[in-house]
N, C-alpha and C positions, 0 to 999 in steps of 0.2 A: 651520657650524652643524649640518649633517647629520652630519658626522663625529663631532661631540661627542655627539650622541644615540646613534649606533651604538656608540661607545666606552662610554658610560654603560650602555647596554643590555647589552653584553658583560660588563662588570664586574658588573652586577647578576645576570646569569645565572650567572657563575662563582661569585659569593658564595653564591648559592642552592644550587648543586651542592656546594660545600665544606661548607656548614652542615647538610646532611642528616644525620640520625642514622645511626650505623653499627649494623647489626644482625648479630649472629653467628648463622649458621644451622648448627645441628648436623647432621652427616651421619649418617643412620641406618645402622646396621650391617645389611648384607643378605648373605644366603647364597642363591645360586641354584644348585640341583642339577639337572643335565640328564642324563637317561638316553639315551644315543645308541643303544645296543643292549643285548642281554642280557649282553654282556661289556665294555661301555664306558660309563663314567660320568665326567662332568666337573663340577667345582664352581667357582664364582667368589664370592669373599668381598670385599665392599667395606666399608671402615671409614674413619675419618678419616685413617688412615695411608696409604691407597691401596687398590688392587685387586690381589688375588692369584687366579690361576687354576691349576687342577691337574687332571690326568686320574688317575682312580683305577682300579686293577686289581681284579679279583674277589678276594673273601676266600677262605679255605680251604673255605668252604661251597659254592663253585661259582658257576655262572652266576646272575645276578640277585641276588647278595649282595655288598655292598661295605662296607668300613670306612673312614671318613674320619677322619684324625687332625687335630684342630683344637684347638690349645691354648686353654684358657679357656672352652670350650663347656660348658654345663650345662643342666639342665632344671628349672625352678622347681617344677612341680607334676606335670603329666602327662608321663611319660617317653617319649611318642611322639606322632606326628601322622601321618595318612595322607591320601593323595591318590588319587582314582579313576584306574584304569588305562584309558586311552582305548581304546575298541573292545572291551573285555572286561568285561562286566557281572559284578559280584560279585568283582572282583579289585582290589587296592589296591597302591599304592607306599607303603611304611611307612618313616618316618625316625624313629629312636629311639635311646635309650641302649642300649649293648650289654649283654647279660646273660652272665655276671655283670657288674655295673657296672664300667666302666673309665673313669676320668676322661679328659677331653680327647679323647673319641672319639664318633663318631656311626655307627650302623649303618643301612644302607639295604638294604631288601629289596623287590624289584620282583615283580610278578605274584603277590602274596600273596592267597590265597583267603580271603574274609571276607564275612560277612553284614552287618557294620556299615558305615554310610556313611562316606565320606571327603570331604575338601575337593575341589573341582573341580580338575582338572589345570591347572596354571599359576597357581592362587590362592596368595596369600601368607598364611602364618601369622604373626601378630604377637604371640602371647602365650605360646607353649610352649617357647621357646628363649632362652637367655641366652648372652652372650659377654663374659667378664670382668666379670660383674655387671650389664651393660647389656642391654637388650632386643636380640634378634637376629631380624630378619624373615627367614623361610625360605620360599622358593618352590621347588616341584618341577615341572619340565617334562619331559614324556614325549611325544615326537613320535609315539609309537605303534610297534608292532611290524609295520611294513609290509614285505611281501616286495618285494625289489627285483629286477626282471627286466630285463635289457638289451633295449632296443627296436631290435633289429638290422633288423627288417623295414622299418620306416618310415625308419630312418636310411639304409639302402641305396637305398630309393626316392627320397629327397630328394637323395642324392648323384647318382643317375642323372639325375634331372630337371635338376640344375644343370649337369652335363656336357653334356647335350643342348642346353640353353639357351646355353651357352658356345660350342659348335660352331656352332649356328645363327647366333649373333652374328658369329662370325669369317667364316662363309660370306657373310653379308649384306654385311659390310665388303669382302670380296673382290670381290663383284659390283659394289659401288658404285665401287670403284677401277677396274674394267675398263670401266665406262661412260664 
């Protein structure tokens, strides 16, 4: 009797799972641009076809200028969008159509001096870019132009401390064996 109830319950749960409506979820096209330094930029494009990543080298204009070749990209109205430069008031990261207009390209200029406000660093623009006629959400990430200085002083101190602790542990072990 108990087995029949469990079997009927399992069939009912299975039927309920099978009869659930199927919903197609459209994958939003996203472009994430990350400025690693004044000479290094990466972008990651996610579409229904998958994800593509690429590192971009500086354009002929020099440091803080890049051109991203992206087939199908266009700008419906405003030919640019800007994000604030972290740690530098009055400077922006500008993502725009190249001038003169080149189809299938995006120009990125970092550390651009401007009095106009921009979006917050890391925010997503959902209105100013298209990819193959569909909306393209663009996010610009700039971890900031932080100076990197090796911390050799504390590294050497930690190494010395660990060597002293290791020597102390071996001497203690030696004394315990002698006793």
